[in-house]
Structure formats: structure tokens, C-alpha cells
N, C-alpha and C positions, 0 to 999 in steps of 0.2 A: 555320650562319653565325654568326660571332662578333659578339655585341652586348655591349658593355661598359658601356653607360649606359642607365638607364631614364629616358627623357626625358618630362617632364611637359608637359601642355598649357600650364600657366602659364609655364613656361620658354620654350615656343615663342612665346607671345604677347609675352613680354618682349623676346625678340630681334626678333620681327617689328616691334614698335614702334620699335626702333632704326633699322630700314631697312638697306639694303645698306651695309656698312661694312668695316673692315679685318679683321674676323673672320668675315664671312658673305657669302653670295651666294645669289641665287634663280634657279632654272631652272624654266620652265613644264613642260617634260617633256624626256626624253632623245630626241633626234632620230634615232632608229634605227628602221627599219621593224619590226624584231623586238623592240624595246624600247618598250613603252608605246604602240604603235599608230599612230605618225605615219609617213606614207609619204613618203620622199624617195629620190632615186636614188643619192646617195652618202652613206655613213654615216661615213666616216673623218674628215671635217672636224669633225663635232661632237665626236668623241673628242679630236681635236687641240685644240679649243677648251677642253674640259674639262680636258685635261692642263695647259694653260697656267694655268688657275685653281688647280689642285692644286699645281703647282710654286710659284706665287706665294705661296700660303698656307704651304706647308712652309718656304719660305725666310724667312718672316716669323715668325709665332708660332702657326701652325696656324689652323684655322678650321672652318666648317661650310658645306656646300652643300646648300640646301633644294631638293629636286626635287618639283615639283607645285604651285609658287607662281607666279602670273603676275607677271612682273618689273615691269610698269608699274603695276599696281594693288595689288600685294601680297595679292591675294585667292586663294583656293584654286581650283586648276584642277579642276573637277568631273569632267572627262573623263580625269583622270590615273588610270592603273591600275598598281598595284604588282604585280610578278611576281618573287617571291623567287628563282626559278631563274635569272633573267637578270641578277641583280645580280652573279653570279660572273663573267660575261662582261665586265661593266663594270669590275670591279676588275682583271681580267686586262689589259684594253685599256689602262687607265691605267698599270699596271706596265710595259707594253711601251713606252709613250710618255714615260716619265720616267727620268732617269738621275742618280744611282742610283735604282733603282725605288722608288716610293712605294706603300705598301699602304693603301688607304682602309679606314676602319672604318665599315660601314653600320649604321644604326639605322632603326627605324620609329616613327612617331608617328601616332596617329589623331586627327584634328581634324574635328569636325562630320560624322562618319561616313566621312571619306575618309582612307585610309591613305597617308601621305606617306613619302618616302624622305629621310633625312638622312645625308649622307656627311660623316663626320668626317675632317678632314685633320690628323693629329697633328703637333705641333711636332717638327722634326727637327734633330739636331745636325750634319747634313751640308748641304753646298751642293748644290742640285739644278738640273737643267736639263731642257728638253724634249728629245725625240729629235731635234729639229731644231737643237739647240744654243743654245736661248734661256734665258738666265738672267733670271728674273722675280721681282718682289717685289710684295706686296700694298700698296696705298696706301689711302686712306680709302674709296673706292668703286670701285676697279678695279685692274687689273694694270699694271705699267710695267716697262720694262727696267731692270736694275741698271746704274748708271753705273760706269765703271771705278774711279773714286775711292771708290765705296761698297763695293766688293768686300771690301777689307780690314776695314772696319768690321763688316760682316755676318759674315765669318769669325771675327773677334775675339769677337763676341758669342756665337758658337756654340762658342767654345773650339777652333776649328780652327787658329788661330795665336795666339801670345802676342805682342801687337804691340810691346811694348817690347823684344823679342828679335829682331824683324824686322831683317834686314841691308839696308844701303843701298850701292848702287854710286855712290861719290862719286869722281869723277876730278879730283883736285887734286894738283898737284905738291908734293913736300915743300919747305918753306921754312924750317923750324926744325930744330934739333938738340938732342938731350938733353944732360945734364951730362957724358956720355962722348964727345960729339962725333958721335954716331950720328944720321943723319937720321930724323926721325919722320914718320909718315904725313901726307899732305897734308891730311887732314881734322882732325887733332888740333891742340889748342892746348897747347903745352908749359906755359905758365904755369898753365892750369887743371888740367892733370895734376898739377903739383907742389903746387898748393893743395889738391886733393882728397886726395892722400896725406898731406899735412901735417895735414889735418883728421882723417883716420883715425887718425894717430899721437897726436893730442891726446886722442882718446877711448880708444884701445887701443894704448898704446905697444908692446905685444908682438904686434901684429897680424901674421899671416903675410903679408899683402899688402906689408908693408914689408921683408920678408926675401928677396924675389925680384926679378928684373929687372922694370923698369917695364912693358914690354909684356906680360909674363906676368901681371903683377898686373891689367892692364886686361882681359885675356882671362878671368882667374879671376873678376873682378867682373861678367862678362857685358857688358862695354862694347865688345868687338869679337870677331869670329869669323873663323876660317880657312875660306874658301870657294874651292875650286879653286886653291889655292896663293896666294890673295890674302888679305890681312888687311882685312876690311871692318867698318865701324862698325854697331853695332846702334842701334835707336832710343834706348835708354838711353845708349849711348856718345856719340851726337851731343848729347844734352841735357846730359851732365855734363862732357865734355872736348872737344867739337867746337869748332872755331873759327867765326868769324862767317860765313865763306863756306859752310861745311858746314851750319850751322844754317838756311840758307835752304831746306834740304830739309824743314824743319818750320816753316812760316810761321805755323801756328796755335798753336804752343807758347808762348802768351803770356797775360798777365793784364791785364785792363782794370778799373780802379777809378774809379768815379764817386762823388764825395761831394756829396750834395744838401743844400742849406741851406733854412731855413724860408722865405726870401724867393723861392724858386724857382730861384735860381742854383745852379751846381755847379762843381766843379773836377774835371778829368780827369787821371788818371795812367795810364801804359802801361808794362808791364814785359815784356820779351821777350828771347829768346836763351837764354843759359846758365841752366839750371834753378836752380842754387844762387843765382846773382846775382839772378835775378828774385824768388825767395822772400825773400831777405834785404832787398831794397829795398822790396818791398811790405809786408812785416811791419814794417819800420822806420817806414813812413808810417802804418800803422794804429795802431801802438803810440804814435806821437807825438801822436795825436789823442784818446787815452783821457782821460776826465774822471772825477773821483772825487766821491763824496758821503759826508758823515760822518753816522753814526748813533750815538746814545748809548743805552746799556742799563745802568741803574744806575750803577756806578762805572767802567765801562769803555766804550770806544768802538770802533766798527768803521768802516773805510773801504771803500766799495764802488765799484768801477769800473763805468761804464756798459757797457763791453764788456771783461771780464777778459782780461788778456794770454794766459793759457793757452788760453782759448776761441778767441781770434783765431788763435793760432799753430796749434792742432790743427785747426781748420776749414780754414785755409789749406793746411796740409800735406795734409789729406785730399783737398782739391780738386786739388792738384798731383800727388799720388802716385797717386790712384785715377781720375783723368779718363781718358776714352777718347781717346788720342792719334791714333787713326785718323780721327777726325771733324774736318771743316774748321770747327771752332768754337773759340772762346777762352774762358778762364775769365772770368766777369763777377762783379765785386763792386760792389754798390750799397749805399751807406750813406745812410740817411734820418735825419731828426731823432730818430725813435723806434725804429728797428730797422735791422739790417744784413742783407743777403742775399748769400750766396755760392753761385754757380751754376757747376757744372762740367759739361763735355760728357759725355753718356752717362748712361743710367739706372743704378740699382744694379747691381753685378755679379751674375752668376748665383747663385741661392740666397740672396740678400740682399734684404730688402724693409723696409718701414717698421715691421714688427712685430718684427724680430729684429736690426736693424742695430747695436743696442747691444752685444749679446753674441756675435755671430757675425761672421766676417770671411772674405772671399774676395778676395785681392789681384788686381786686374785687371792690375797691372804689378809682378810680383814682383821683377824685376831692379831697378827704380827703388826699390822699398821696401827691398831689401837694401842698396843703397848708402846710402840715407838713414839706415838703422840704423847702418851702419859709421861715419858722421860724426856720429852722435848727434842727428839731427834728428827721428827717430821711435824708438819703443821697440817692444815686442812687439806682434804683431798684435792688434787689438781694444782696445788701451789708450787710444786717443785719445778715443773717445766716453765712456769711463769717466771720464776727466779732465774732459771738457766737462760731463757731467751733474753730477758732484760739485761742480765750481766754481759752476755756475749755481744749483743747488738750495741750496747752502750760503750763497749770497748772496740767497736769497729770490726767485730769478728763474724764469722759465718755461723748461722744457727746450726744446731746438731742435725746430722743426717741419720735417720734410722734405717737399718737394713734388717729385714725380717725374713726368716725361713720358717719351715714348719717345726724346726727344732730349737731355735734360739732367736733372740732379738739383740741387735748390736747398735749402740750409739757411737758415732764418730765425732770428735771435736778437734778442730785444727788450731794449731798454735798461731798461725799467721794472722796479722791484721790485714783485712782486705779493704777497709774503707776508713782512712784517717779523717775524712770529712765527717762521717757519722760520729766518730770518737770526739772530734772537735765540737760538734754541735751538742753532743750530750754533755760535755764539760761546760759549755756555755749555758745550757739550760740550768744545770746545777748551780752555777754561779748567780744566775738571775733569780731562781726560785728557792734556792737553799735546800733543795731536795733532788733526788734522782729522777730523771724522766721515766715515765711508766712504760710498760711494754707496748701498749697499743699505739702511743705516739711514736715509739721507736720503729715499729713495723711500718707505720705510715711514712715516716721520714726515709727509712731505708728504701721503700718502694719508689718514692719520688726521686731520690738520689739515683737509683738504678735506671729508672725509665725516663727521667727528664720531666716532660709534661705528662700528667696522669689524670684520667677521668675518674669520676666517682665509681662508675661501673667497673673499671679496672681495679680500683682499690677493693671494692666489695668481692671481687672474684679472686683476689690474691690469696694464696694459701696462708692460713694462720690469722688473717685479719678478720675480726668479728664485725658483722654488720650492725650489731647492737651497740658496740662501743665506738664505732668509726666516727660517728657524728661529733661526739664529745672530743675525740682526739683531734679532728680537723679544726674545730672551733678554738681549741686551746693553742694549737700551732699557728693559726691565723692571728689570734689575739696577741701572741708573743712576738709576732713578726718573723717566724721561722719559715713560713710558706706564704704564698699569695695566689690569687686566681687570675686567670686570663680567659677571655672569651665570655660568652653569655649563654643563658638558658641551657639547652641540651648540649651545647658546645663548650660548657664550662670545664676548664682544666685547672689542676693544681700544679704549681711549680715552686722551686725553692726561691725564697724572697731575695729581692735584688740586694739587700744589705748583707746577705750571706754568700754572695758570689765573690770569690777570691781570685782565682787564676784567670788569665785571659781567655782560656778555653771555656770556663764556666760563664764568663761574661758574654762571650759570643753566643753560647748556647742559650743564655737567658734572653738575649735579644731575639733570637730565632724563635724561642718558645713563647715569648710574650706576645709577639705579633702586634707591634705598636701601630697605632692608627696614623698612617702617613698623611691622610687627608687633612688631619688637624694642622700638621706643620705646613702643608702646602697652602692652606687657607691663610695662615699667618703671613707667609711670604707675599702672597698676592695682595693682601690687605695693606702691608707695608708699602708696596710699590704703588698702590693706588693713592696713598696719602702723601708719600714723599717723592714719587716719581722715578727715583733711581736708587741703586744700592750696589755696593761691592760685595764680593763673597764674604769678606770679613764682617761687613754690616749684618749680613744674614746670619753668620755664625754667632755674633753677639746677640742677635734677636732671639735665637733658639737655645743658646747655651744653658740657660736656666731651666728650660723646659724639656730638654733631652734627658734621658735617664742618667742618674749619677753614677751608674756602674760603667759608663762608657769613658774611655781615655780621651784625651784631647785629639789624638790622631783619629780615633773612631768617630768622634763628633764631626771632624772635618769631612771624613768620608760620607757621613750621613747627610751633611749639608750639600755636598757635591752631587750625591744621588738624587736629592730632592730637586735641585736646580736642573739637572740633566733631564729628569722626568717632565718638568714643567716646560722646558724648551722643546722637547720632543713632541709634546702635545699641542704646541703652538701658543702657550699662554704668555711666554716671556721671550725676549731676545737679548743679545749682548752687543755692545758697541765696541769701537776700536780701543777704548780705554779699559775694556774688560769689566764694564759696569752693566748691570741688569736693568731692563725696562720692561713694562708691559707691552705685549705685542699690539699693534694697531688693528 
């Protein structure tokens, strides 16, 4: 029998503590006379019930069925008997009762001397039903039927359909004509078609979409498809060039924006209908509310927006382009006095999560993304968050925090500046190089500022820092004098360069992190006394003043000299006379 997972008792108790939920269920025993000893007249109904559970898990995200646990008390059924030979029959019965057939993965785990059966239901990229034609899905603590409107969402999440390419049967009579006098489809808006092509031409005057008949261009852009001799709109087609009547097919393709004020009041804005018009209107409102704050660094100044334009634009475009259009939800934007939240329907697309969303991309709506690129609203895949991270870090702000649920994805951006030093260093870089510092260097600088001394392994394991670009970022920052190293070989650490230390606290931290070689200074003092016989504390200070770090104040240098002399006297290398002059010990 195939067993892919070695389950630990601790893992079992962790799940047991959660109770029955969306990824697990408990069965006291399998109600079959030949399976585990319980006598009943009919056995098929229990298999049918189990098949319902298996289908519900497979249509959701997989799960586990624990057999040998009393459902009401979650205690172990001491009468449960595991028989390996009969599990084959169970697997076969479930295969016969599910379509497409689902193959369970059985495991065993021994708890308090009782061997339990754990049936793993793997996540499936297919839609499953029972042999009785029931489409089910798992909810928090049970199974439920899949509603018709949910079918497209589940199929979209399993990549069985690409929703922005779904075709719609819209029965509207033609009411407009193109520039050649030909009637256009009843779902199309001629003005929106002309505007879309004009926007493409402004970005790419040589675009092939401008050199062919309009209807062919719409088909090439994936905005309509030929089905059984009829030209039907896709989801993307309705959003970009559909008229207002046709857009009623997508009532949830809208944006709700609430701006909350400190006194508890708020203003509400709603943007719906054509996707370009909605994005333009919403972005114009967000942009109009941007506020600036001025910062001075030496002889130059820096203006910082509470919510930078590029951040608002890219997060808005991300929400519109990557939302799940199959869900009956709308995009929600909530702006508070100290932060803004942008929530879009649907979790991260397949293969993307909070650990890799910066550098990996998987377009949920490839047609919509392609059209946005043609009109210059987006660039290459994955570039949006690069811009967002770069802009926020260069302005000393916190990078966006994603909050994911099974229903939506929210990005939160805070208005507050949390690192004026990173803002200052970014401005200094731009002054030196004549260009903005790139994201990888900013991530490295930010980590070193937060950690103080930082090893290469720490940098490599820091979220969002790429191991492939780290070496280049470090070399550039070292060459420009933004950071330096201390220690050797495996103990090599990166710290902020001495020339970038400003405050007394930073300078003290630098001395601590740098770990200066005190033996070097001690040898200089002893060599001086061997040659000249005697020296005052002021003589020793003058000897070392040019060799001590320039980041130290005069007071700190006197302390450093005093500590060196105290160490040498304690070790018996030097002594002092009545005139407070130092000599080598005899």
C-alpha cells in the first residue's frame, strides 16, 4: 500500500485541537460489517456518505479523514481495529462512487496504542461529482452543494477555464455602425472601440491591431470569439468595449472607495462599467488626495507623498487586472488617516503566495493583462510590485503587507515614514549616480539598517531579497561607500559605512559592530614607549588620533585611549609615575 507521508503524533494532536474544519473530518469507524467489525444490514450507504466527503474535499483544497475518532468527543475509539487488507476495498469503493474517480492516499498513525487510519484526499485540478451527480464542496465544518454561480469560480481556481476568455451569449440588436457604415454587434460600444484603438496607437503607432479591420482586431485581442457562426463577447470584451446594456452581465465589475476621516465621517465613491473608465476615474480621485511632506538633508530637500502616485496606480491596476471576475464581489478601497487598504476578490493566483509575489507572476486574467499592456497601463509581468517596493523603500516607508483569505486579497500601505535614514541614503544615491537606487540595493540597505551588522546568510534568508541579485547589490553598495565589511571569512559581516554614521547612537553602534583590532593600537603604544621611554596621556592621544576611526568624537577618542592604557597597566606592560607619565614596566 502506498504511504507518502510519515505522520507524527504531534501533527495529529495539532489537527485534533482544531476540530472538524475545512480540511479534515472524523469518522468513528467505517460502517461495514467486513470493515472494522460493526454489523449493519446495508453497507452501500456508508460508502456513499464517505464519497460525498471525498468529493467535497477534492473540489476544495484537499483534506484528511480520520477514521477511529469519535466525532462528538474527538476521543480515540478503543474498539477500532485497523485491517490493512480491507483498505484496498475502501479505496476501490470510493473510486467507483466518484467521477472522475478519486484515489485516496491511506496512512496509519499509532496514538496511545491504537492504530488509526488517516485517509488523505489530495487536491485535484478537476471538478468532481458523486456517482449520483452531486457537485459538493467543503465548508468550515461540513459539505454543501455547489451553487450554479460558484461553478465558474471553482473551475477558474482549478485552471479549468480562464474566466476572462469565457464567452457570453448577449442578445442585443445592433444599434450602431462603424466608420464604414457596417452595423456592429449589439453588445459593442463603437465609441469605446475607437478610444481603445486610439490608445493602442498612442503607445505603438505601428501596432498590427491598427492595420486590420476593427472586428478582426477585437478577435485578435481576445475580446470576442466565433462560436457556432456567431460572434460572442468574452469577459474581457465586455469590460473593454461592451456597451452599458451588455455590461449588466458583469454587475460586480466595479470599485468601491471609502475615504474615512479622523472625525469618523467618510465619503463614498463608486466606479463601475467600462474597465478603463473605472480605473481612470478612481485613480484621478486617489491622486487628487495625495499630500506631501518636505524633508531637508544638508543642502538639498526631498518631498515625500503620503501615498506615492506610482504605488496607488500599480496597486489599483493589480487589483483590477488580477481580481477574480467570477466572484460576486467588488473591489474595495478603504482609506484611513494613517493607511490605505486595497482589497480585490479572490486569493493569490495558483503558485503565488506572500513569500514570492514580488518576483513571480501568474496572470489570472491574461487577456485583460495583454490589453492593458497594449494601451500602456501595465508593463511586463511582475514589474508592478518591483515599482511599488522601490518607491516605498526609497521614501523610507514600509513595504506593503498582503492579507489573504480564501475570498479576497488585501494590500495595506501605510502613510508614515519609518526610516528617515533610508530616505536620506536613497536621496544621496540619486545625487551621486543621477538615477534612483534599484530595489535590490534598497532591500539590502534596509536590512542592514534594521539589523546593524548582517551576515551574507542573513541577507540571503531575508524575505524578498533574491540570492541571484544579492552579489551585485552588495558590490555596488560597497563600491559607492554606503556599506563596509567587518570580520573575516565565515565571520564576515556587512555594516553601514562609517561615513554614513550621523548620530551619536549610530557612531557608538558602528564602533560596537566594527570590532576594531585593539591589539594594533596597544602595539603602537608599547613601541612608542620603547623608543622614547615615557609619554603622557596627551602624547598617546596625539599618537593615535589619526589612526582612530574618524566617526569618533574627541571625547570618544579620549575614552578609547584611556581604555587602552588601563588594559596595558592591568596586564603589567606599563606603569605610571608621580607626574602621571607612562613607562614600560621593568
